[in-house]
C-alpha positions in Angstrom: -23.1 17.7 32.8 -20.2 17.0 34.3 -20.1 16.2 38.3 -17.9 18.7 39.9 -15.9 18.2 43.1 -14.6 21.2 45.1 -11.6 20.6 47.1 -10.6 23.0 49.9 -7.1 24.6 48.9 -5.6 24.0 52.3 -2.6 22.2 51.4 -0.2 21.1 54.1 2.1 18.3 53.0 4.0 17.5 49.7 1.4 14.3 49.1 -1.5 16.9 49.4 -0.1 19.5 47.1 0.7 16.9 44.0 -3.3 15.7 44.8 -4.2 19.1 44.0 -2.2 19.7 41.1 -3.8 16.6 39.7 -7.4 17.6 40.5 -7.1 20.9 38.6 -5.5 19.1 35.5 -8.5 16.6 36.0 -11.0 19.4 36.3 -9.8 20.7 33.1 -10.6 17.4 31.2 -7.4 15.7 31.4 -8.0 12.1 31.2 -4.8 10.6 32.9 -5.0 12.8 35.7 -8.4 12.1 36.4 -7.6 8.7 36.6 -4.5 9.5 39.3 -6.9 11.8 41.3 -9.5 8.7 41.0 -6.6 6.2 42.5 -5.7 9.0 45.2 -9.3 8.6 46.2 -8.9 5.1 46.5 -5.8 4.8 48.4 -6.1 8.3 50.3 -3.3 9.8 49.0 -3.2 13.7 49.7 -7.0 13.4 50.3 -9.2 11.2 52.2 -10.6 7.8 50.7 -13.6 8.2 48.9 -15.2 5.2 46.6 -17.8 7.8 45.6 -15.2 9.8 44.5 -13.0 7.3 42.8 -16.2 6.6 40.9 -17.0 9.6 40.0 -13.4 10.3 38.6 -13.4 7.2 37.2 -16.3 8.0 35.0 -15.0 11.2 34.1 -12.1 9.7 32.6 -14.1 7.0 31.0 -16.1 9.6 29.3 -12.7 11.3 28.4 -12.1 8.0 26.2 -9.6 6.0 28.5 -9.8 2.4 27.8 -8.1 1.8 31.1 -10.6 3.5 33.3 -13.1 1.7 30.9 -11.8 -1.7 32.2 -11.5 -0.7 35.6 -15.3 0.3 35.7 -16.4 -3.0 34.1 -14.5 -5.1 36.6 -15.9 -2.8 39.2 -19.6 -3.1 38.1 -19.2 -6.8 36.8 -16.8 -8.3 39.6 -17.4 -6.4 42.9 -20.6 -5.0 43.0 -22.7 -7.0 40.5 -24.3 -3.7 39.2 -25.8 -5.0 35.8 -27.1 -1.4 34.9 -23.5 0.6 35.5 -21.9 -2.4 33.4 -24.3 -2.1 30.5 -24.1 1.4 30.9 -20.1 1.1 30.5 -20.5 -1.3 27.7 -23.0 1.3 25.6 -20.4 4.6 26.5 -17.8 2.1 24.8 -19.5 1.0 22.0 -20.4 4.8 21.0 -16.8 5.8 21.4 -15.8 3.3 18.9 -14.6 0.5 21.4 -14.8 -2.6 19.3 -14.1 -4.9 22.3 -17.1 -3.0 24.2 -19.0 -3.5 21.4 -18.7 -7.3 21.1 -19.1 -7.8 24.7 -22.7 -5.9 24.8 -23.4 -7.8 21.4 -22.6 -10.7 23.6 -25.2 -9.7 26.2 -27.8 -9.3 24.0 -27.3 -12.3 22.1 -27.4 -14.6 25.1 -29.5 -12.5 28.1 -27.0 -12.0 30.0 -26.8 -9.3 33.1 -30.4 -9.6 33.4 -31.3 -8.3 29.8 -33.8 -10.2 27.6 -32.6 -12.2 24.7 -32.3 -9.6 21.8 -30.6 -11.6 18.7 -31.7 -9.1 16.3 -29.8 -6.0 18.6 -26.4 -8.2 18.6 -26.6 -9.3 14.7 -27.0 -5.0 13.9 -24.0 -4.4 16.7 -21.6 -6.9 15.0 -23.1 -6.0 11.1 -22.0 -2.4 11.8 -18.8 -3.4 13.3 -18.2 -5.2 9.9 -19.4 -2.5 7.4 -17.2 0.0 9.2 -14.2 -2.5 8.4 -13.1 -3.3 12.3 -10.8 -6.2 12.3 -11.0 -8.8 14.6 -7.7 -11.0 16.3 -9.1 -12.1 19.5 -10.3 -15.9 19.1 -12.6 -14.9 21.5 -14.3 -12.5 20.0 -14.3 -13.9 16.8 -16.4 -17.0 18.1 -18.8 -14.9 19.5 -19.6 -12.8 16.1 -19.9 -16.3 14.3 -22.2 -17.5 16.6 -24.6 -14.5 16.2 -24.4 -14.5 12.6 -24.9 -18.1 12.6 -28.2 -18.1 15.0 -29.0 -15.2 13.1 -29.2 -16.4 9.7 -31.0 -19.8 11.2 -33.6 -17.3 12.6 -34.0 -15.8 9.6 -34.6 -19.0 7.6 -36.7 -20.7 10.1 -39.0 -17.6 9.6 -38.8 -17.9 5.9 -39.8 -21.7 6.2 -43.1 -20.7 8.4 -43.9 -17.9 6.2 -43.9 -20.0 3.1 -46.1 -22.8 5.2 -48.5 -20.2 5.9 -48.9 -18.8 2.5 -49.3 -22.7 1.0 -51.9 -22.7 4.3 -54.0 -20.0 2.8 -53.8 -20.6 -0.6 -55.2 -24.0 -0.2 -58.1 -22.7 2.5 -58.4 -19.8 -0.5 -59.2 -22.8 -3.4 -61.5 -24.6 -0.9 -63.9 -21.9 -0.1 -64.3 -21.4 -3.8 -65.0 -25.1 -4.4 -67.2 -25.4 -1.4 -69.4 -21.8 -2.1 -70.9 -23.6 -5.1 -72.3 -26.3 -2.8 -72.1 -26.1 1.4 -68.8 -24.5 1.5 -69.9 -21.1 3.7 -71.2 -23.4 6.7 -68.6 -25.7 6.3 -65.8 -23.2 6.2 -67.2 -21.7 9.7 -67.5 -24.6 11.2 -64.4 -26.7 10.4 -61.7 -25.6 8.2 -61.6 -22.4 9.8 -60.8 -23.5 13.3 -58.8 -25.9 11.7 -56.1 -23.9 10.1 -56.0 -21.7 13.2 -54.9 -24.6 15.1 -52.7 -25.8 12.5 -50.7 -22.9 11.7 -49.3 -22.3 15.5 -48.6 -26.1 15.6 -46.3 -26.1 12.7 -44.7 -23.1 13.6 -44.1 -24.6 17.2 -43.3 -27.6 15.0 -40.2 -26.0 13.0 -39.0 -23.7 16.0 -38.3 -26.8 18.1 -36.6 -28.2 15.5 -32.7 -29.4 16.8 -31.2 -28.0 13.7 -32.2 -26.2 10.5 -31.7 -29.3 8.6 -34.4 -31.3 10.4 -36.8 -28.0 9.8 -36.3 -27.8 6.2 -37.0 -31.8 6.1 -40.6 -31.2 8.3 -41.5 -28.4 6.0 -41.0 -30.7 3.1 -42.8 -33.7 4.5 -45.7 -31.8 5.3 -45.4 -30.0 1.7 -45.5 -33.6 -0.1 -48.3 -35.1 1.9 -50.6 -31.6 1.7 -50.3 -31.4 -2.4 -52.3 -34.7 -3.0 -54.4 -34.3 -0.1 -55.6 -31.1 -1.8 -55.4 -32.5 -5.2 -57.9 -35.2 -4.4 -59.7 -33.1 -2.3 -60.4 -30.8 -4.8 -61.0 -33.9 -7.4 -63.6 -35.6 -4.7 -65.5 -31.4 -4.4 -65.2 -31.3 -8.6 -67.0 -34.2 -8.6 -69.9 -33.6 -6.2 -70.5 -30.9 -8.0 -70.7 -32.2 -11.6 -72.8 -34.8 -10.1 -75.5 -32.4 -8.1 -75.2 -29.2 -10.2 -74.5 -30.6 -13.4 -71.4 -28.4 -13.7 
């Protein structure tokens, strides 16, 4: 609900008359009048100076779609009073109204954990994707750089997740095959004592190793090396178990 500011209509000077006319227009929803009333409160023209009332009318104008009022508020919150919540709230309002500049700035905030926000690459990518899907065009070099960086980081994160998932599937399949072979002899005890804890240790270790790789190519190489080493080890293990089973059980 909009905040109403009732002023006494007791005007004496020409300046006060102009202010009162502007105030009435502002209360009727005129964005330009809302900005001018805000400036009057800021400079004390036809009224007493009041930063609080300046802020109220600037917010009214911003909510009414004024880009200049939005930019004023962003500068005020970011540079003057260091109010992160007000800054983020204004960006969200701008994005909701279709301001692509506000949307990209908000995406940058999420992607890099600025203004006290936790890093949220998924939300940043969602903003960028919706902008592109809507057919938004980007001419600003800085904005293009932000978008490309977010897309690259999201693709890298997705690829790493897929690499880790493939490794987990391999490890679980390996564990299942070992379990089936060892159950013929003493597999249940061995799985409980050795293989189970080993796998619990191995998966977080490998996941950490992939995440810490300095680039995506290195992460892929790590997966390939581990996979290449693991295959012959698994085959030799299964062959050895098969020999033991054949020797002791005759099957």
